[in-house]
FINU-173775 format. One record per residue: residue number from 1; x, y, z of N, C-alpha, C in turn. Coordinates in steps of 0.001 Angstrom, whole numbers. Example, Ala and Ser with C-alpha at 12.3 -4.5 7.8 and 13.67 -1.06 7.14 Angstrom:
2
ATOM    k       nX       nY       nZ      caX      caY      caZ       cX       cY       cZ
ATOM    1    13190    -5690     7800    12300    -4500     7800    13200    -3300     7800
ATOM    2    12850    -2250     7080    13670    -1060     7140    12900       30     7870
//
This chain:
380
ATOM    k       nX       nY       nZ      caX      caY      caZ       cX       cY       cZ
ATOM    1    76032    11226   116904    76842    10107   116396    78036    10624   115576
ATOM    2    77765    11683   114802    78844    12254   113981    79938    12818   114858
ATOM    3    79524    13463   115984    80510    14031   116900    81326    12925   117546
ATOM    4    80638    11843   117934    81335    10722   118558    82349    10077   117638
ATOM    5    81976     9892   116359    82920     9283   115407    84099    10194   115156
ATOM    6    83845    11522   115156    84953    12474   114969    85912    12406   116141
ATOM    7    85357    12301   117358    86200    12212   118548    87018    10931   118548
ATOM    8    86448     9851   118003    87198     8592   117934    88343     8676   116939
ATOM    9    88102     9460   115864    89155     9567   114838    90311    10450   115291
ATOM   10    90045    11386   116214    91076    12332   116631    92303    11653   117248
ATOM   11    92144    10710   118213    93340    10044   118758    94144     9318   117684
ATOM   12    93457     8716   116714    94168     8015   115637    94983     8996   114809
ATOM   13    94415    10189   114538    95138    11202   113779    96348    11713   114551
ATOM   14    96141    11942   115864    97250    12411   116701    98355    11367   116748
ATOM   15    97952    10095   116910    98945     9011   116952    99702     8915   115633
ATOM   16    98978     9066   114511    99639     9039   113204   100599    10184   113032
ATOM   17   100178    11369   113500   101053    12549   113405   102321    12363   114236
ATOM   18   102145    11881   115482   103300    11672   116358   104233    10602   115808
ATOM   19   103657     9550   115212   104491     8487   114626   105302     9027   113447
ATOM   20   104652     9857   112618   105359    10439   111476   106472    11370   111948
ATOM   21   106178    12182   112983   107196    13082   113530   108362    12287   114114
ATOM   22   108037    11173   114783   109082    10340   115371   109976     9744   114293
ATOM   23   109366     9258   113195   110160     8671   112101   111062     9724   111463
ATOM   24   110492    10898   111175   111300    11939   110526   112402    12431   111460
ATOM   25   112093    12489   112776   113110    12928   113736   114260    11937   113836
ATOM   26   113921    10647   113888   114967     9622   113954   115828     9623   112690
ATOM   27   115185     9780   111525   115922     9823   110265   116838    11034   110222
ATOM   28   116316    12193   110649   117110    13416   110643   118310    13298   111581
ATOM   29   118069    12729   112788   119167    12561   113742   120221    11600   113209
ATOM   30   119766    10506   112585   120718     9526   112041   121564    10127   110928
ATOM   31   120916    10879   110031   121651    11492   108931   122600    12592   109404
ATOM   32   122320    13154   110577   123151    14246   111099   124310    13761   111959
ATOM   33   124394    12450   112215   125434    11951   113123   126855    12338   112708
ATOM   34   127251    12207   111416   128611    12627   111064   128874    14102   111358
ATOM   35   127875    14951   111071   128062    16382   111346   128105    16639   112852
ATOM   36   127293    15918   113625   127310    16076   115083   128678    15716   115645
ATOM   37   129261    14628   115124   130598    14225   115580   131643    15274   115222
ATOM   38   131533    15853   114018   132481    16907   113630   132333    18132   114532
ATOM   39   131095    18520   114809   130864    19688   115668   131399    19439   117076
ATOM   40   131184    18229   117584   131679    17898   118925   133197    17927   118956
ATOM   41   133829    17315   117966   135292    17309   117889   135839    18728   117809
ATOM   42   135224    19546   116949   135710    20912   116792   135571    21734   118054
ATOM   43   134396    21681   118693   134150    22506   119884   135015    22067   121066
ATOM   44   134989    20763   121371   135757    20272   122524   137260    20362   122253
ATOM   45   137665    20083   121003   139081    20196   120655   139589    21616   120796
ATOM   46   138793    22598   120336   139203    24005   120443   139285    24429   121911
ATOM   47   138324    23982   122720   138347    24311   124151   139600    23726   124809
ATOM   48   139905    22471   124465   141087    21820   125058   142376    22540   124653
ATOM   49   142489    22937   123388   143692    23637   122923   143860    24966   123662
ATOM   50   142760    25732   123740   142852    27040   124395   143146    26915   125890
ATOM   51   142585    25876   126521   142782    25717   127966   144125    25075   128288
ATOM   52   144468    23992   127567   145670    23222   127922   146938    23772   127290
ATOM   53   146847    24280   126064   148054    24752   125372   148258    26249   125580
ATOM   54   147179    27049   125371   147335    28493   125561   147272    28882   127040
ATOM   55   146696    27966   127881   146625    28256   129308   145541    29234   129693
ATOM   56   144501    29362   128874   143426    30305   129167   142413    29688   130121
ATOM   57   141778    30531   130915   140780    30088   131882   139391    30107   131250
ATOM   58   138722    28953   131263   137364    28815   130706   137227    29503   129339
ATOM   59   137958    29007   128356   137933    29644   127014   136675    29296   126225
ATOM   60   135535    29777   126691   134253    29398   126099   134130    29861   124653
ATOM   61   134800    30983   124308   134685    31502   122946   135358    30596   121914
ATOM   62   136318    29795   122341   136937    28850   121409   135932    27773   121010
ATOM   63   135185    27267   122000   134196    26228   121716   133024    26778   120904
ATOM   64   132504    27957   121290   131351    28517   120569   131714    28896   119137
ATOM   65   132911    29405   118937   133335    29768   117584   133400    28546   116681
ATOM   66   133981    27455   117188   134058    26223   116395   132676    25640   116149
ATOM   67   131822    25651   117176   130489    25067   117062   129638    25821   116046
ATOM   68   129689    27152   116119   128895    27964   115179   129419    27790   113754
ATOM   69   130719    27735   113592   131318    27608   112261   130968    26278   111602
ATOM   70   130832    25223   112410   130536    23891   111875   129047    23546   111929
ATOM   71   128185    24539   112190   126778    24304   112500   125962    23603   111434
ATOM   72   124657    23490   111692   123744    22704   110872   123223    23495   109670
ATOM   73   124116    24114   108927   123689    24813   107715   123249    23818   106662
ATOM   74   122488    24324   105664   121998    23444   104591   123160    22816   103845
ATOM   75   124204    23607   103595   125401    23066   102935   126617    23758   103518
ATOM   76   127319    23051   104422   128493    23611   105067   129678    23503   104123
ATOM   77   130024    24615   103483   131150    24639   102570   132320    25339   103243
ATOM   78   133488    25241   102607   134668    25901   103159   134446    27407   103208
ATOM   79   133829    27958   102150   133609    29407   102113   132658    29847   103221
ATOM   80   131547    29105   103414   130591    29474   104455   131200    29323   105836
ATOM   81   131967    28238   106033   132623    28040   107322   133618    29155   107586
ATOM   82   134378    29540   106554   135342    30632   106708   134628    31947   107004
ATOM   83   133474    32159   106381   132712    33386   106610   132240    33472   108053
ATOM   84   131670    32371   108559   131213    32351   109952   132402    32485   110902
ATOM   85   133478    31754   110599   134663    31800   111462   135245    33206   111521
ATOM   86   135315    33873   110374   135848    35232   110339   134935    36187   111102
ATOM   87   133608    35983   110955   132669    36821   111695   132828    36668   113196
ATOM   88   132979    35421   113659   133177    35167   115093   134459    35811   115600
ATOM   89   135538    35578   114859   136847    36070   115292   136896    37591   115298
ATOM   90   136439    38219   114214   136444    39682   114151   135513    40288   115188
ATOM   91   134368    39614   115434   133435    40121   116439   134058    40166   117816
ATOM   92   134742    39087   118201   135393    39047   119511   136525    40072   119576
ATOM   93   137329    40140   118516   138445    41092   118493   137943    42528   118551
ATOM   94   136884    42815   117795   136321    44168   117796   135717    44503   119152
ATOM   95   135032    43513   119755   134475    43739   121094   135563    44013   122110
ATOM   96   136652    43249   122044   137773    43481   122959   138344    44885   122786
ATOM   97   138507    45288   121524   139095    46606   121240   138194    47736   121733
ATOM   98   136906    47672   121407   135985    48741   121798   135766    48768   123307
ATOM   99   135784    47586   123948   135650    47545   125407   136859    48205   126068
ATOM  100   138029    48024   125469   139251    48656   125986   139128    50178   125945
ATOM  101   138418    50693   124936   138245    52141   124795   137101    52677   125635
ATOM  102   135941    51984   125620   134721    52531   126221   134357    51921   127564
ATOM  103   134959    50775   127922   134582    50123   129163   133383    49211   128977
ATOM  104   132780    48748   130100   131656    47816   130059   130385    48462   130561
ATOM  105   129241    47921   130098   127955    48436   130531   126914    48270   129438
ATOM  106   125675    48675   129762   124586    48515   128807   124756    49447   127618
ATOM  107   125031    50737   127883   125151    51657   126745   126384    51344   125914
ATOM  108   127440    50863   126597   128635    50457   125832   128316    49260   124925
ATOM  109   127512    48329   125466   127136    47165   124655   126320    47583   123438
ATOM  110   125379    48526   123645   124567    49023   122527   125444    49713   121486
ATOM  111   126400    50510   121965   127294    51216   121044   128181    50235   120281
ATOM  112   128723    49252   121007   129603    48261   120378   128840    47454   119330
ATOM  113   127622    47012   119661   126849    46229   118699   126528    47051   117455
ATOM  114   126132    48311   117646   125804    49171   116500   127017    49374   115606
ATOM  115   128148    49709   116228   129365    49926   115435   129806    48632   114746
ATOM  116   129670    47505   115449   130083    46219   114880   129249    45872   113647
ATOM  117   127931    46108   113754   127062    45789   112623   127318    46711   111444
ATOM  118   127610    47984   111714   127947    48917   110629   129223    48454   109932
ATOM  119   130226    48081   110726   131496    47614   110148   131286    46305   109384
ATOM  120   130444    45414   109942   130182    44134   109283   129525    44339   107927
ATOM  121   128522    45224   107868   127842    45474   106585   128773    46159   105592
ATOM  122   129716    46936   106113   130703    47564   105226   131655    46518   104643
ATOM  123   132056    45561   105458   133031    44568   105025   132436    43508   104107
ATOM  124   131186    43078   104386   130619    41956   103649   129105    42056   103655
ATOM  125   128476    41573   102562   127009    41632   102466   126341    40409   103066
ATOM  126   127121    39402   103453   126544    38161   103971   125844    38351   105303
ATOM  127   124631    37805   105421   123862    37938   106659   124526    37184   107808
ATOM  128   125085    36008   107504   125711    35186   108552   126904    35915   109149
ATOM  129   127746    36469   108290   128941    37181   108735   128558    38348   109638
ATOM  130   127594    39157   109210   127183    40341   109973   126607    39954   111324
ATOM  131   125745    38939   111348   125102    38516   112596   126126    38007   113595
ATOM  132   127060    37173   113130   128065    36626   114029   128987    37706   114575
ATOM  133   129380    38642   113726   130279    39700   114180   129600    40543   115252
ATOM  134   128347    40941   115006   127628    41759   115992   127374    41021   117282
ATOM  135   126961    39744   117196   126636    38977   118401   127866    38739   119260
ATOM  136   128976    38354   118645   130184    38046   119410   130756    39291   120073
ATOM  137   130731    40422   119367   131265    41652   119962   130417    42102   121151
ATOM  138   129088    41938   121046   128203    42317   122154   128436    41413   123362
ATOM  139   128628    40115   123138   128866    39185   124240   130156    39526   124988
ATOM  140   131175    39933   124233   132454    40285   124859   132265    41440   125837
ATOM  141   131462    42429   125455   131263    43602   126304   130366    43276   127503
ATOM  142   129372    42391   127310   128417    42090   128374   128967    41111   129405
ATOM  143   129856    40207   128997   130403    39216   129923   131520    39827   130769
ATOM  144   131817    39205   131939   132914    39727   132788   134246    39736   132042
ATOM  145   135125    40645   132453   136444    40766   131814   137249    39486   132044
ATOM  146   137934    39033   130978   138740    37818   131083   139962    38063   131946
ATOM  147   140279    37069   132789   141463    37188   133652   142752    36924   132889
ATOM  148   142629    36471   131631   143814    36113   130853   144339    37265   129998
ATOM  149   143763    38436   130144   144243    39564   129359   143176    40088   128422
ATOM  150   143394    41289   127867   142358    41945   127068   141995    41228   125773
ATOM  151   142939    40549   125138   142659    39941   123834   142727    38408   123863
ATOM  152   142630    37831   125068   142660    36366   125190   141450    35742   124491
ATOM  153   140299    36403   124617   139100    35840   123995   139164    35907   122473
ATOM  154   139874    36891   121948   140084    36956   120493   140913    35766   120029
ATOM  155   141937    35428   120810   142772    34269   120479   141952    32981   120582
ATOM  156   141074    32905   121588   140211    31735   121726   139301    31580   120504
ATOM  157   138692    32681   120069   137799    32630   118911   138565    32230   117655
ATOM  158   139767    32756   117501   140586    32406   116346   140958    30927   116370
ATOM  159   141235    30401   117554   141562    28979   117700   140397    28102   117251
ATOM  160   139208    28429   117731   138031    27654   117346   137734    27746   115865
ATOM  161   137903    28937   115295   137621    29129   113866   138595    28343   112997
ATOM  162   139871    28400   113334   140877    27686   112540   140683    26173   112646
ATOM  163   140347    25695   113848   140124    24257   114000   138896    23813   113206
ATOM  164   137869    24652   113159   136676    24336   112374   137018    24203   110895
ATOM  165   137858    25102   110387   138272    25017   108984   139071    23747   108714
ATOM  166   139935    23379   109653   140725    22151   109484   139830    20918   109490
ATOM  167   138795    20928   110326   137859    19801   110368   137121    19672   109040
ATOM  168   136672    20808   108484   135960    20793   107201   136857    20274   106081
ATOM  169   138145    20648   106117   139070    20253   105046   139461    18779   105158
ATOM  170   139763    18327   106385   140288    16972   106545   139235    15934   106935
ATOM  171   138036    16393   107300   136946    15464   107597   135672    16003   106958
ATOM  172   135641    16059   105625   134475    16638   104947   133347    15621   104820
ATOM  173   132174    16124   104476   131096    15225   104071   131425    14683   102680
ATOM  174   130749    13631   102269   130944    13092   100924   130530    14172    99917
ATOM  175   131468    14694    99109   131113    15782    98193   130089    15378    97139
ATOM  176   129935    14063    96896   128969    13604    95894   127539    13601    96429
ATOM  177   127382    13609    97733   126094    13269    98335   124945    14168    97862
ATOM  178   125092    15474    97977   123984    16382    97652   123669    16405    96158
ATOM  179   124675    16603    95269   124326    16614    93841   123827    15266    93336
ATOM  180   124384    14172    93850   123943    12847    93399   122501    12579    93824
ATOM  181   122143    12991    95051   120770    12809    95515   119794    13592    94637
ATOM  182   120155    14854    94314   119275    15678    93473   119186    15118    92055
ATOM  183   120316    14673    91503   120329    14120    90142   119533    12819    90066
ATOM  184   119722    11971    91058   119005    10697    91074   117495    10925    91110
ATOM  185   117056    11836    91963   115625    12154    92038   115129    12779    90741
ATOM  186   115961    13614    90126   115582    14240    88854   115322    13188    87785
ATOM  187   116277    12270    87597   116115    11235    86567   114963    10286    86907
ATOM  188   114788    10007    88191   113689     9134    88600   112342     9761    88234
ATOM  189   112184    11044    88509   110918    11721    88211   110739    11932    86709
ATOM  190   111833    12180    85991   111729    12259    84530   111257    10919    83970
ATOM  191   111828     9836    84487   111438     8495    84040   109950     8250    84294
ATOM  192   109477     8632    85470   108063     8419    85814   107147     9260    84922
ATOM  193   107557    10508    84637   106736    11375    83785   106668    10839    82358
ATOM  194   107800    10357    81845   107816     9800    80486   106961     8531    80426
ATOM  195   107049     7702    81477   106234     6489    81518   104744     6837    81550
ATOM  196   104402     7907    82271   102995     8319    82320   102534     8817    80951
ATOM  197   103424     9436    80197   103089     9819    78818   102812     8570    77973
ATOM  198   103620     7522    78187   103405     6267    77462   102037     5683    77786
ATOM  199   101674     5694    79077   100354     5187    79476    99234     6026    78881
ATOM  200    99455     7354    78839    98427     8239    78277    98154     7900    76818
ATOM  201    99213     7612    76057    99037     7242    74643    98392     5860    74523
ATOM  202    98862     4934    75346    98317     3566    75297    96817     3549    75598
ATOM  203    96406     4346    76600    95006     4332    77047    94175     5449    76425
ATOM  204    94817     6262    75564    94124     7418    74966    93483     8271    76072
ATOM  205    94316     8622    77081    93820     9290    78287    94559    10618    78476
ATOM  206    93888    11713    78183    94549    13018    78283    94834    13386    79736
ATOM  207    94052    12821    80699    94314    13121    82100    95693    12610    82530
ATOM  208    96062    11456    82018    97407    10939    82314    98477    11855    81746
ATOM  209    98208    12449    80587    99159    13397    80000    99301    14629    80886
ATOM  210    98179    15098    81441    98242    16240    82361    98996    15865    83638
ATOM  211    98796    14636    84126    99538    14176    85300   101039    14145    85003
ATOM  212   101388    13708    83804   102797    13685    83393   103365    15100    83348
ATOM  213   102566    16047    82862   103008    17445    82799   103271    17983    84206
ATOM  214   102375    17687    85141   102562    18145    86531   103828    17548    87125
ATOM  215   104052    16258    86876   105263    15601    87393   106524    16184    86757
ATOM  216   106455    16479    85450   107610    17075    84768   107911    18468    85320
ATOM  217   106867    19222    85622   107088    20541    86221   107695    20424    87613
ATOM  218   107362    19335    88311   107893    19126    89658   109388    18875    89703
ATOM  219   109999    18583    88550   111450    18351    88527   112248    19631    88724
ATOM  220   111595    20783    88624   112325    22051    88705   113022    22216    90049
ATOM  221   112427    21693    91121   113051    21846    92445   114413    21158    92492
ATOM  222   114553    20042    91787   115847    19353    91757   116844    20122    90888
ATOM  223   116373    20658    89779   117249    21456    88910   117745    22700    89624
ATOM  224   116896    23305    90447   117298    24514    91177   118402    24222    92191
ATOM  225   118420    23010    92737   119441    22638    93732   120805    22393    93106
ATOM  226   120808    21945    91852   122044    21402    91289   123197    22401    91143
ATOM  227   122995    23628    90631   124159    24524    90484   124885    24785    91801
ATOM  228   124131    25109    92859   124761    25338    94159   125390    24081    94727
ATOM  229   124722    22947    94526   125261    21683    95031   126569    21328    94334
ATOM  230   126614    21501    93021   127847    21214    92282   128973    22151    92708
ATOM  231   128652    23433    92888   129672    24410    93271   130273    24069    94627
ATOM  232   129413    23774    95617   129894    23428    96954   130686    22124    96942
ATOM  233   130210    21141    96190   130879    19838    96153   132245    19923    95491
ATOM  234   132323    20693    94400   133620    20831    93723   134612    21598    94581
ATOM  235   134114    22531    95375   134980    23275    96294   135598    22346    97325
ATOM  236   134765    21474    97921   135273    20524    98908   136218    19517    98257
ATOM  237   135855    19034    97075   136697    18049    96385   138049    18638    95997
ATOM  238   138096    19941    95742   139359    20575    95355   140279    20769    96561
ATOM  239   139705    21100    97724   140519    21440    98892   140815    20227    99762
ATOM  240   139821    19361    99923   139968    18232   100837   140740    17083   100200
ATOM  241   141765    16566   100877   142498    15399   100335   141579    14189   100144
ATOM  242   140594    14017   101052   139709    12855   100955   138721    12974    99798
ATOM  243   138474    14207    99340   137480    14396    98286   138044    14532    96892
ATOM  244   139368    14545    96767   139962    14805    95456   139669    13722    94430
ATOM  245   139448    12507    94901   139173    11409    93954   137834    11593    93249
ATOM  246   136973    12476    93774   135663    12700    93159   135649    13886    92198
ATOM  247   136793    14575    92057   136791    15805    91247   136389    15546    89804
ATOM  248   136954    14521    89197   136659    14242    87786   135177    13934    87597
ATOM  249   134629    13109    88477   133213    12739    88362   132312    13960    88523
ATOM  250   132607    14812    89505   131786    16004    89736   131873    16975    88564
ATOM  251   133074    17129    88011   133225    17995    86833   132437    17434    85651
ATOM  252   132514    16120    85474   131817    15476    84354   130306    15667    84470
ATOM  253   129774    15473    85664   128327    15616    85858   127874    17067    85758
ATOM  254   128664    17976    86320   128250    19381    86306   128296    19973    84899
ATOM  255   129215    19471    84049   129290    19962    82668   128050    19584    81856
ATOM  256   127302    18583    82317   126105    18133    81600   124830    18799    82120
ATOM  257   124970    19755    83030   123783    20329    83664   122789    20890    82645
ATOM  258   123272    21589    81626   122355    22171    80640   121487    21104    79972
ATOM  259   122060    19928    79760   121292    18858    79107   120223    18298    80046
ATOM  260   120521    18257    81365   119483    17863    82321   118323    18864    82263
ATOM  261   118693    20130    82277   117686    21205    82274   116857    21178    80987
ATOM  262   117535    21049    79856   116826    21066    78562   115924    19832    78411
ATOM  263   116376    18698    78941   115533    17495    78893   114215    17728    79631
ATOM  264   114316    18295    80842   113106    18561    81628   112194    19559    80914
ATOM  265   112789    20593    80322   111976    21596    79614   111288    20974    78394
ATOM  266   112041    20183    77637   111452    19541    76455   110347    18565    76834
ATOM  267   110518    17881    77975   109487    16946    78416   108199    17682    78778
ATOM  268   108332    18841    79397   107135    19628    79735   106394    20047    78473
ATOM  269   107155    20496    77472   106536    20900    76202   105840    19698    75557
ATOM  270   106526    18548    75572   105959    17343    74959   104679    16913    75673
ATOM  271   104688    16896    77017   103515    16453    77772   102330    17398    77545
ATOM  272   102613    18690    77472   101532    19643    77226   100939    19453    75833
ATOM  273   101803    19236    74835   101324    18992    73463   100581    17667    73374
ATOM  274   101067    16660    74109   100411    15353    74089    98974    15461    74606
ATOM  275    98781    16220    75676    97427    16406    76212    96510    17022    75157
ATOM  276    97047    17986    74412    96251    18629    73357    95948    17654    72222
ATOM  277    96964    16875    71820    96780    15909    70726    95729    14861    71099
ATOM  278    95797    14360    72320    94830    13352    72757    93429    13950    72892
ATOM  279    93352    15195    73328    92042    15854    73440    91377    15994    72078
ATOM  280    92207    16231    71059    91673    16427    69709    91560    15129    68913
ATOM  281    91976    14014    69531    91924    12733    68835    92772    12720    67577
ATOM  282    93947    13394    67650    94771    13578    66453    95828    12496    66269
ATOM  283    95840    11475    67128    96841    10420    67007    96169     9151    66489
ATOM  284    96689     8641    65396    96105     7435    64793    96380     6212    65669
ATOM  285    95537     5186    65617    95780     3968    66406    97143     3347    66107
ATOM  286    97539     3370    64835    98846     2809    64471    99972     3614    65116
ATOM  287    99832     4946    65070   100844     5806    65689   100921     5613    67190
ATOM  288    99750     5496    67846    99722     5280    69294   100371     3954    69653
ATOM  289   100123     2943    68853   100685     1613    69103   102211     1620    68987
ATOM  290   102750     2496    68141   104206     2578    67983   104850     3501    69021
ATOM  291   104166     4596    69361   104756     5590    70269   104797     5119    71718
ATOM  292   103779     4402    72177   103708     3999    73588   104920     3164    74017
ATOM  293   105300     2092    73299   106486     1331    73714   107784     2117    73546
ATOM  294   107815     3019    72550   109014     3835    72362   109247     4706    73596
ATOM  295   108188     5330    74102   108318     6166    75296   108651     5331    76525
ATOM  296   108149     4118    76573   108487     3234    77691   109986     2938    77702
ATOM  297   110559     2782    76525   112000     2535    76441   112797     3769    76861
ATOM  298   112315     4952    76494   112980     6193    76914   112899     6338    78437
ATOM  299   111749     5949    79014   111596     5989    80465   112607     5062    81145
ATOM  300   112805     3882    80586   113786     2945    81147   115198     3504    81044
ATOM  301   115476     4242    79974   116796     4852    79815   117032     5914    80892
ATOM  302   116020     6745    81159   116143     7750    82214   116340     7090    83572
ATOM  303   115676     5968    83788   115856     5229    85040   117268     4653    85146
ATOM  304   117829     4235    84010   119222     3753    83997   120181     4869    84390
ATOM  305   119886     6083    83939   120731     7226    84309   120628     7518    85803
ATOM  306   119442     7333    86378   119285     7502    87828   120156     6495    88582
ATOM  307   120184     5242    88095   121049     4220    88701   122520     4579    88513
ATOM  308   122849     5144    87379   124239     5469    87071   124831     6459    88071
ATOM  309   124100     7546    88361   124660     8564    89256   124762     8062    90693
ATOM  310   123945     7060    91049   124014     6522    92412   125163     5532    92598
ATOM  311   125713     5025    91505   126799     4046    91601   128060     4685    92202
ATOM  312   128717     3941    93079   129928     4439    93732   131167     4276    92862
ATOM  313   131166     3275    91991   132353     2993    91185   132171     3515    89764
ATOM  314   133299     3845    89123   133265     4325    87743   132748     3229    86823
ATOM  315   133146     1972    87100   132699      855    86267   131180      715    86320
ATOM  316   130616      852    87517   129167      769    87652   128459     1907    86943
ATOM  317   129021     3100    87029   128433     4257    86338   128449     4041    84828
ATOM  318   129569     3577    84314   129692     3359    82870   128715     2292    82384
ATOM  319   128524     1262    83198   127628      167    82801   126204      690    82593
ATOM  320   125715     1469    83540   124352     2003    83419   124251     3068    82334
ATOM  321   125321     3860    82158   125301     4869    81093   125241     4205    79720
ATOM  322   126005     3113    79563   125973     2395    78281   124589     1802    78015
ATOM  323   123959     1276    79071   122603      738    78912   121638     1843    78499
ATOM  324   121773     3029    79118   120906     4159    78774   121127     4595    77337
ATOM  325   122399     4669    76920   122721     5079    75544   122131     4083    74544
ATOM  326   122261     2802    74833   121725     1777    73938   120208     1920    73788
ATOM  327   119512     2126    74894   118059     2288    74852   117655     3568    74122
ATOM  328   118393     4642    74373   118061     5926    73749   118337     5910    72250
ATOM  329   119451     5296    71854   119755     5230    70422   118736     4368    69679
ATOM  330   118283     3323    70333   117253     2482    69724   115953     3272    69535
ATOM  331   115603     4078    70550   114399     4904    70441   114585     6008    69416
ATOM  332   115773     6624    69401   116037     7727    68476   115928     7278    67024
ATOM  333   116382     6056    66744   116362     5549    65372   114949     5426    64816
ATOM  334   113944     5416    65679   112553     5252    65232   111817     6583    65072
ATOM  335   112488     7697    65420   111776     8975    65483   111592     9614    64102
ATOM  336   110868     8929    63274   110430     9441    61978   108916     9229    61918
ATOM  337   108130    10303    61811   106667    10148    61822   106151     9113    60831
ATOM  338   106757     9052    59653   106278     8111    58635   106512     6666    59055
ATOM  339   107706     6376    59579   108001     4990    59979   107182     4571    61198
ATOM  340   106769     5543    61996   105941     5236    63169   104461     5137    62816
ATOM  341   104115     5512    61612   102718     5480    61204   101903     6628    61767
ATOM  342   102593     7724    62102   101918     8898    62652   101571     9839    61508
ATOM  343   100332    10260    61459    99875    11125    60376    99258    12400    60951
ATOM  344    99173    13419    60101    98549    14674    60502    99561    15612    61124
ATOM  345    99261    16887    61042   100179    17920    61524   100448    17788    63017
ATOM  346    99389    17562    63814    99570    17488    65266   100367    16251    65673
ATOM  347   100047    15115    65067   100759    13885    65405   102222    13945    65010
ATOM  348   102497    14447    63793   103887    14565    63353   104659    15556    64230
ATOM  349   103988    16649    64597   104642    17621    65487   105008    17014    66825
ATOM  350   104162    16109    67312   104432    15431    68583   105709    14594    68498
ATOM  351   105876    13869    67412   107082    13052    67218   108313    13946    67110
ATOM  352   108182    15055    66395   109320    15963    66230   109750    16579    67558
ATOM  353   108809    16774    68484   109169    17308    69808   110016    16325    70608
ATOM  354   109898    15046    70309   110698    14048    71017   112174    14083    70614
ATOM  355   112451    14502    69400   113824    14430    68884   114822    15249    69723
ATOM  356   114566    16539    70035   115539    17265    70870   115645    16708    72285
ATOM  357   114553    16161    72816   114616    15579    74163   115526    14352    74190
ATOM  358   115432    13519    73165   116292    12327    73090   117749    12736    72921
ATOM  359   117995    13760    72119   119369    14246    71920   119959    14715    73248
ATOM  360   119172    15485    74020   119674    15965    75309   119890    14827    76297
ATOM  361   119028    13828    76272   119238    12670    77139   120499    11903    76750
ATOM  362   120753    11797    75462   121981    11129    75017   123219    11895    75474
ATOM  363   123169    13217    75392   124310    14018    75854   124427    13973    77372
ATOM  364   123297    13862    78071   123342    13685    79523   123968    12342    79897
ATOM  365   123866    11368    78978   124454    10043    79211   125908     9951    78754
ATOM  366   126449    11044    78230   127868    11061    77882   128201    11157    76412
ATOM  367   127217    11087    75523   127479    11238    74093   127737    12701    73772
ATOM  368   128631    12971    72784   128794    14358    72349   127660    14718    71381
ATOM  369   127590    15986    71019   126429    16455    70256   126331    15776    68890
ATOM  370   127463    15641    68211   127444    15028    66874   126982    13568    66936
ATOM  371   127477    12842    67952   127065    11446    68106   125570    11335    68418
ATOM  372   125079    12255    69267   123656    12232    69626   122789    12546    68413
ATOM  373   123173    13527    67620   122409    13905    66430   122391    12779    65403
ATOM  374   123542    12091    65287   123642    11028    64276   122726     9836    64567
ATOM  375   122253     9728    65812   121354     8617    66150   119941     8821    65585
ATOM  376   119632    10056    65174   118289    10350    64644   118217    10037    63156
ATOM  377   117088     9529    62706   116937     9299    61245   116722    10628    60522
ATOM  378   117175    10676    59274   116936    11892    58493   115477    11908    58023
ATOM  379   114910    13105    58095   113516    13256    57704   113401    13541    56210
ATOM  380   112436    12919    55597   112257    13121    54156   111365    14339    53922
//
């Protein structure tokens, strides 16, 4: 009977797996449509230019160079596109040159690839650049000689590479997309972790505090994405005419990165200390009654910041930032152990750990350091 029930469950599991794969595949394809259109435009456009304007016969290297340069990288930036484009172009040119000297054949291809890779590693440490240079030079030697002349394929590769760069500059992805997605998820998870801390205090449940700590630690993946995402986005916003309107916003958000990072670190410290305080029963009922709603308000402020970064307009961003500042300043004004009714070394230490986290959240919301500090009550 056990075997029969297992066999019955297997088709359901397979169907669930296939349905999940289908959903993720459709989502991935839909999100990739703008990049697919850019790659198609670049490849077919480069082929048409090389064939119709330069008069080359079957200029396949123009299409492949553009396609590879615009490919499905994690973050297609101008620098990465230029690196791939240069690798393609130099590879074809080097292959043409070495083939002119050594001729065609298997041993010539091996020699050309070896020399190309040595030259590539000498010129640049990038793996993409080296791979493209070696592959393109080997293809030039292995394929039949072009009827358009010895360096026609080099011109084709250069055509595709230059068109790929023009596509990236004049038809870029939204430069806000990657950093905003990471920031929004960061604030959302910070909000959830802070709310779980509030529940832990309300219910006197140290397990909830540990859950909050795990969630706070999980924010690191978003923090790790942000420096590279900001760098790539600011690069596109600086070069692309369509992205220049986002430069101020990207600079403003990237300048606050340290405060995002410090907030997450302080939250981890707070959640770990909270678990210890609850385990030791060191928080008075009066203190717990005051701290739980205070943390709930801080959680709502972090959620407001998540809404702020997702807003497309400056007015919408400012509206949510002001709401977050108002909530945070209200919470900050209460951060005095005595006024909260918190007693004992452990309980007072817990309240004091909240103070730097609130300051960093205020600075993440746009307040300067002096303004953020002034929101805290002076301790007696």
